[in-house]
N, C-alpha and C positions, 0 to 999 in steps of 0.2 A: 751691232752690239752683242755683248756676251751675256748669256743667261746664267746667272748664279744658281748653283744647285740648291734645292729647297728641301726642307724636311717634311713638308706637307704637299698634298697633290692638288690643292685648290688653286685655280688660275688666279684668284684675286690676290693671293700671297706671293706670286712670282715677282721677283725684283730683277730688273735689267741693269747691268753694270756697264755704262758707256765707257769706250776705251779713249784715252787721252792721246793726243798727238805729242811728239817730243816738245814742241813749242809750249803746249799747255802744261806739261809735266814741269818744265823749267819755270814757267810762269807761276805755278803753284808753289814750287820750291822757293822762289824769290819772294812771294807774298808772305812766306814764313820766315825766311832767313834775313832778309834786309831789314825788316822792323826790329828784329832781335839785335842785329849788329848796331843799328842806329841808336836804339834805346840804351845799349850797354855802354857805348863809347861816346855818345853825345848827350843823350838824355840824362844819364846818371850823373855826370859832372855838373850839368846845369841845375838838376834837381838838388844835388848835394849843397850847392851854394845857398839854396833857399832854406835849408834845414840847418839846425843848430846842434851842437854837442859833438863829442868824439866819435859817435857812431853815425854821424850824418851821411857819410859816403855809403856805408854798409846798408843803411836803411833805404837810401836812394837806389842802390843797385837791386835790392830785393823788390822794391816797388816797381822799378822799371822792367825787370824781367817777368814779374808777375803780370804786368800789363801786356807784354809781348806774348806770353803763353796763353793769356785769356783771349787775345786776338786770334790765335790759331784755332782755339775751340770754336769761336764765333765763325771763323772762316769755314771750318768743316761743316758746321750746321747749315750755314747759308748755302754752301755748294750742294750739300745733300738735298736741302729743301728745294732749291732750284732744279735740281736733277730729277728728283722723284716726285715732287709735287706735295710731299708731306714729310713730317718728322715723326710719324707714328712709329712706335718701337718696333713693331713687327716688320716694318719696311727698313728702318734705319739700321737695325742690327744685322740685317742681311746685306744692305748696301755698304756697311762699314766692316764686314767680316767679324762682327761681335758675336761669335758663335763658338761652340765647342770645336776642337780640332777634328778634322775629317781625314780618314785614312786614304792616302792617295791610291791604294790598291783596291779596297773594298767599299769605300764611301761610308764606312761605319763612323759614327760620331762618338767622341768622348771615350770613355773607358780607359784602355791602356795607353791611349795616345797622350793622355795628360802627363805620363812619365817623361815625355820629352822635355818638360820643364826642368828636370834635373840637370841634364847637360847644358841646356840653354842658360840656366842661371849660373852654373859653374864657369861656362865660357864668358859670360857677360862679366862675371867678377874678375876674371883673369885680365880684363882690360886695365885694371888698377896696377898691373905689373909692368905695363908699358910706360917707359919714361915720357914725361910730357915735355913739351918745348918750353923754353924760357918765357916767363910771362909775369905781368905785374900781380903781386899778391892781393892787391886791392880788389881785383875782379875774380878771385878764386873763392868759391863758397866754402870748400873744405878748409882753406886757410882761415877763412872768417870764423868758422866754428872753433878753431883751436886757438884763436887770437884773443887778446883781452877785450877788444871791442866786441867780438862776437859773444863772449861770456857775459859782458854787460848788457848787450842787447837782449839776449835770451833769458836773462834773469831779471829783467826790469818789469815784468808783469806778463800777463797771458796774451796781450795783443800781438806782439811780434812773433812769438812762437806759433800763434794761430795763423798769421799771414804766411810764415814760412811753410806751415803745413799745407795751406791752400796752394802755394806755389809748387810744392812737391806733387800734389795730386794732379795739377794742371800739366806738370812736366811729363809724367809718366802715364797718365790715363787720358785726360781730356785735351792735351796739347800735342806734343811731339808724336807719340805712338799713334793717337787717333788720326793724325794727319798723314803720317808717312806710311804706316802699315794698314790703317783702316781705310783711308781715302785713296792715296796715291797707288799703293801696291796693287790692289785689284784692278786698277785701271791702266796698268802699264804693259800688259801682256801682248797686245796687238803690235804696239811699237817696238818693244824690246824683246819679245819672244821668251825663250827659255831663260834669258839672262836678266829678266825684269827685276829679280830679287837683288842681283849684283849692282845694277844701276840704282835701285832704290837705296842700297846700303852706302853707295858712294855719295849719293845726294844728301843722305842723312849725316854723313861725316862732314861734308863741306858746308852743311847748313849751320854749323857751329861758328858762325862769324863772331858771335858774342863771346866765345871761348875758343879761339883759333888754336891754342895749344893742346886742346883735347882732340883735334881732328885725327892724329895718327892712332890714337887709342880707340876712337869711335869707329874705325874701319873694322874692328873686331865685331862690332854690332851687325855687320853685313852677314856674318855667319851665326852669330848668337841670336839675332832677332829677325832680320829680314828673310833669310832662307827658311827657317822653320815656319814663319807666318805664311810664307808662300807655299810651302810644301803641304802644309796642313790646313790652308785656307782659313786661318784663324788669327786675327789681331789680338784676341784674348791672350794667346800665348806670349806674344811680345810685350803686351802690357803688363802681365804678371811678372815676367823675367826682369823687365826694366824697373818695375816697382820695388824690386829687392834693394835697389840702390836708395830709394826713398825711405824704405824701412830702416836701412842702416843709418841714414842721416837723422831720421825721426828718433831712433833710439839714442843717438849721440846727443841730440838736442834735448831730449827728455832727461838724459843723465846730467847735463849742465843745469837744466832748470831745477831738478830735484836736488842736485848737489849744492 
């Protein structure tokens, strides 16, 4: 097992990061990706039939993906609890790299290392410039926001905007990033060596079974999110950069709601 560098010298605070085999890495990937794909393409149409109104499919999709992202958060917490024997914050934050970026040269934390967020966020935003594959508009969240059904849904009251906000937080903080950069990435070095970040990025791109048309663009996240998180041993960096997308959608949704 690999010992994660600590900010304190007390032995009680040491956190050991077990290394996953390739089989376990793929299994964890599947535990996140397969439910999302099934919920999007099977669960959503079934749930939409049980709902009424012109926004039935949109509501079903939002609920289905929120369930899938919630499952990812539960999966991470369960695996960390099983691995570390506790979910105490002092342990969980080290086990999931929820820490300030660490200089790969001096082991200095925070400070100027936070500036790496600027190129990370810019590169992550550049993902939007990559053409997406043909896909059904019914499953595209950005299309939903710009469509009449999305307008009606987000202006019908506070409930659905709140649910969408919860989904965004799960997407970029407690779900995808926590699982891929917080849980998996620190546990891939023994199996994949110096290319663990590259494999992590490829897994993240192919994880999007619920939105396969975004896979080419998601490859950019290998360099925008996975590599910096690995280099600076901080999932907080990738969480913040990824959350810029949620901020954009939140502002757009708020504009619709207030407008």
